[in-house]
C-alpha positions as CSV (number, residue, x, y, z in Angstrom):
1,M,17.3,-5.0,-25.7
2,S,18.3,-8.6,-25.8
3,Q,15.5,-11.2,-25.9
4,N,15.9,-12.3,-22.3
5,S,16.4,-8.9,-20.7
6,V,13.7,-7.7,-18.3
7,V,15.1,-4.3,-17.6
8,T,17.5,-2.3,-19.8
9,A,18.6,1.3,-19.2
10,E,20.8,3.3,-21.5
11,N,22.2,6.6,-20.3
12,L,19.1,7.0,-18.1
13,T,18.7,10.3,-16.2
14,L,16.0,10.7,-13.5
15,S,15.0,13.7,-11.4
16,Y,12.1,15.2,-9.6
17,K,13.1,18.7,-10.7
18,K,14.4,18.9,-14.3
19,E,17.4,21.0,-13.3
20,E,18.4,18.8,-10.4
21,P,19.1,15.2,-11.7
22,I,19.3,12.5,-9.0
23,L,20.7,9.8,-11.2
24,T,22.6,10.3,-14.5
25,D,23.9,8.1,-17.3
26,I,22.5,4.9,-15.7
27,N,23.2,1.7,-17.7
28,L,21.7,-1.6,-16.7
29,D,20.8,-4.9,-18.3
30,I,18.9,-7.2,-16.0
31,K,18.0,-10.6,-17.3
32,T,15.2,-13.1,-16.8
33,K,15.6,-15.0,-13.5
34,D,18.1,-12.5,-12.1
35,F,18.0,-11.8,-8.4
36,V,19.2,-8.3,-7.9
37,F,20.1,-6.2,-4.9
38,I,20.5,-2.5,-5.1
39,T,22.2,-0.8,-2.2
40,G,23.5,2.7,-1.4
41,K,23.4,5.4,1.2
42,S,20.1,6.9,2.3
43,G,19.0,9.5,-0.3
44,S,21.3,8.1,-3.0
45,G,18.4,7.4,-5.4
46,K,17.7,3.7,-4.8
47,S,13.9,4.2,-4.5
48,T,14.0,6.8,-7.3
49,L,15.4,4.2,-9.7
50,L,12.8,1.6,-8.6
51,K,10.0,4.1,-9.1
52,S,11.1,4.6,-12.7
53,F,10.8,0.9,-13.4
54,Y,7.0,0.8,-12.7
55,G,6.3,4.2,-14.4
56,A,5.8,6.2,-11.2
57,L,8.7,8.6,-12.2
58,P,9.1,9.7,-15.8
59,V,12.3,9.3,-17.8
60,Q,14.0,12.6,-18.1
61,A,16.7,11.5,-20.6
62,G,18.1,8.3,-22.1
63,R,16.2,5.0,-22.6
64,L,14.4,2.7,-20.2
65,N,12.7,-0.6,-21.2
66,V,10.9,-2.8,-18.7
67,C,9.2,-6.1,-19.7
68,G,9.3,-5.1,-23.3
69,I,7.7,-1.6,-22.7
70,N,9.6,1.6,-23.6
71,L,8.9,3.9,-20.6
72,H,9.9,7.2,-22.3
73,N,6.7,9.2,-22.6
74,I,4.8,6.0,-21.8
75,S,1.0,6.0,-22.5
76,K,-1.5,5.3,-19.8
77,A,-2.5,2.1,-21.7
78,N,1.1,0.8,-21.8
79,K,1.6,1.8,-18.2
80,N,-1.5,-0.3,-17.2
81,F,-0.2,-3.2,-19.4
82,L,3.2,-3.0,-17.7
83,R,1.8,-3.1,-14.2
84,K,-0.1,-6.2,-15.0
85,H,3.3,-7.9,-15.4
86,L,4.8,-6.5,-12.3
87,G,4.6,-7.1,-8.6
88,V,5.6,-4.2,-6.4
89,V,6.4,-4.5,-2.6
90,F,6.4,-1.1,-0.8
91,Q,8.1,-0.4,2.5
92,D,4.8,1.1,3.8
93,Y,2.8,-1.9,2.6
94,K,0.1,0.1,0.7
95,L,-2.7,-2.3,1.6
96,I,-6.3,-1.1,1.3
97,D,-7.4,-0.7,4.9
98,S,-11.1,-1.2,4.2
99,W,-10.6,-4.5,2.5
100,S,-9.9,-7.9,4.2
101,I,-6.4,-9.4,3.9
102,E,-7.9,-12.0,1.6
103,K,-9.4,-9.4,-0.7
104,N,-6.1,-7.4,-0.7
105,V,-4.2,-10.4,-1.9
106,M,-6.8,-11.0,-4.6
107,L,-6.5,-7.5,-6.1
108,P,-4.0,-8.2,-8.9
109,L,-6.1,-11.2,-9.9
110,F,-9.3,-9.1,-10.0
111,I,-7.5,-6.6,-12.3
112,A,-6.3,-9.4,-14.5
113,G,-9.9,-10.7,-14.9
114,F,-9.7,-14.0,-13.2
115,S,-12.8,-15.6,-11.8
116,K,-13.7,-15.3,-8.1
117,D,-12.9,-19.0,-7.5
118,V,-9.4,-18.7,-9.0
119,C,-8.8,-15.5,-7.1
120,L,-9.8,-17.2,-3.8
121,S,-7.8,-20.3,-4.5
122,Q,-4.6,-18.4,-5.3
123,A,-5.1,-16.0,-2.4
124,H,-5.5,-18.8,0.1
125,K,-2.5,-20.7,-1.3
126,L,-0.3,-17.6,-0.9
127,L,-1.6,-16.7,2.5
128,K,-0.8,-20.2,3.6
129,H,2.8,-19.7,2.4
130,V,3.1,-16.5,4.4
131,K,1.6,-18.1,7.5
132,L,-1.5,-15.8,7.4
133,L,-4.3,-18.0,6.2
134,H,-5.8,-17.9,9.7
135,K,-6.1,-14.1,9.3
136,A,-7.6,-14.0,5.8
137,D,-10.8,-12.3,7.1
138,K,-8.9,-9.7,9.2
139,Y,-8.2,-6.1,8.1
140,P,-4.7,-4.6,7.6
141,L,-4.9,-2.5,10.8
142,E,-5.6,-5.6,12.8
143,L,-2.3,-7.1,11.8
144,S,1.3,-6.3,13.0
145,G,3.7,-4.5,10.6
146,G,5.4,-7.8,9.8
147,E,2.1,-9.5,9.0
148,Q,1.0,-6.6,6.8
149,Q,4.2,-6.8,4.8
150,R,3.9,-10.6,4.4
151,A,0.4,-10.0,3.1
152,A,1.8,-7.3,0.7
153,V,4.3,-9.8,-0.6
154,A,1.6,-12.4,-1.2
155,R,-0.4,-9.7,-3.1
156,A,2.7,-8.9,-5.3
157,L,3.1,-12.6,-6.1
158,A,-0.6,-13.4,-6.7
159,H,-0.6,-13.0,-10.5
160,N,2.8,-14.7,-11.1
161,P,4.5,-11.5,-12.4
162,I,7.5,-11.4,-14.7
163,L,9.2,-9.0,-12.4
164,I,9.0,-8.2,-8.6
165,L,10.2,-4.8,-7.5
166,A,10.7,-4.6,-3.7
167,D,11.5,-1.3,-2.0
168,E,13.1,-1.9,1.4
169,P,10.7,-4.9,1.9
170,T,12.1,-5.8,5.4
171,G,13.4,-2.4,6.5
172,N,11.3,-2.2,9.7
173,L,10.5,-5.9,10.3
174,D,11.4,-8.5,12.9
175,D,13.7,-11.3,12.0
176,Y,10.9,-13.8,11.6
177,S,8.9,-11.7,9.1
178,S,12.1,-10.7,7.3
179,G,13.0,-14.3,6.8
180,V,9.6,-15.3,5.5
181,I,9.7,-12.5,3.0
182,W,13.2,-13.2,1.6
183,D,12.4,-16.9,1.4
184,L,9.2,-16.1,-0.6
185,L,11.1,-13.9,-3.0
186,K,13.8,-16.5,-3.3
187,G,11.2,-19.2,-4.0
188,A,9.5,-17.1,-6.7
189,N,12.9,-16.5,-8.4
190,E,14.0,-20.2,-8.2
191,H,10.8,-22.0,-8.9
192,L,8.8,-19.6,-11.1
193,G,11.7,-17.8,-12.8
194,T,10.5,-14.4,-11.5
195,T,13.1,-11.7,-11.8
196,V,13.5,-9.9,-8.5
197,I,15.0,-6.5,-7.9
198,A,15.2,-5.5,-4.3
199,V,16.3,-2.1,-2.9
200,T,17.7,-2.7,0.6
201,H,20.1,-1.1,3.1
202,R,21.5,-4.6,4.0
203,I,21.8,-7.8,1.9
204,P,20.5,-10.6,4.2
205,S,23.4,-12.7,5.2
206,L,21.4,-15.9,5.6
207,L,19.7,-15.9,2.2
208,R,21.2,-18.6,0.1
209,V,20.6,-17.3,-3.4
210,S,22.8,-16.5,-6.4
211,Y,22.4,-12.7,-6.9
212,R,23.8,-9.6,-8.6
213,H,24.7,-6.5,-6.5
214,F,24.6,-2.9,-7.7
215,I,25.6,0.1,-5.6
216,I,24.3,3.6,-6.2
217,D,26.7,6.4,-5.3
218,N,27.1,10.0,-6.4
219,G,24.3,9.8,-9.0
220,G,25.7,6.7,-10.7
221,I,25.5,2.9,-10.4
222,D,28.1,0.2,-10.5
223,E,27.8,-3.6,-10.3
224,V,29.9,-5.3,-7.7
225,S,31.7,-8.3,-9.3
C-alpha cells in the first residue's frame, strides 16, 4: 500500500456464502482526499463492498487494507481501532432512538474519550451545519427521515474521521436534505481532507466536486475515466 492510500484491495473476493462469491478479484487504490462514487445495479454488490471496508463482512480471499489496517482475519482490537478512524452513514440512519439527537451526534466523541464539554461543543457546531441545532434535545422518531439522516451525517463527521463511508445516504430523501448532505460531505473532503466513498444509485448532478467513479457489474469493478 502506498503511503497516501486509504483503501487498497488486491484480488479481493467477498461473499455471504463461501461457495457463492458476490464480488471477485476486486482491485482498488483509493487515495487520501479522494471523493469516490460507487454505482451499479441493485444487488450488484455495492453495499457488500462498503461493508467490507468497515469490517462488517470478512475478506474471503485476496487482500484488503483500510486506514493502514489489514482486514484479513482482523482482530476485535484492530476492528475497534479502525472504526475510530471511520465515519459511516447508513441508508436507514441507525440512530439510537432512546438518545437525544445531541447525544447521538456525540457518540463517536464519547468513544474516542473526549470530555463532555468538547463533545457538546462539537455536536452543536455540526448540528448548526445541518440546520438541526434547534432540535438538539429531540429524539430520532420526532424527526423526519431527512432530518434523521442529516443528524446521522453530523454523527459520522463528529470525530473528524480519515474516511467517510456512505451507503445510499440520500436514497429516500427530499431534495433539500439531499443537498445538505452532499454539501457536508463535499465540505469535509475539501476543507478537512476527508476521503469520501459513497455508494449511490445516482451521482448528484449539481454537486461541484472533483470525483472518481467506479461501476460494479457482473461481480467486478471498473473505474470510469
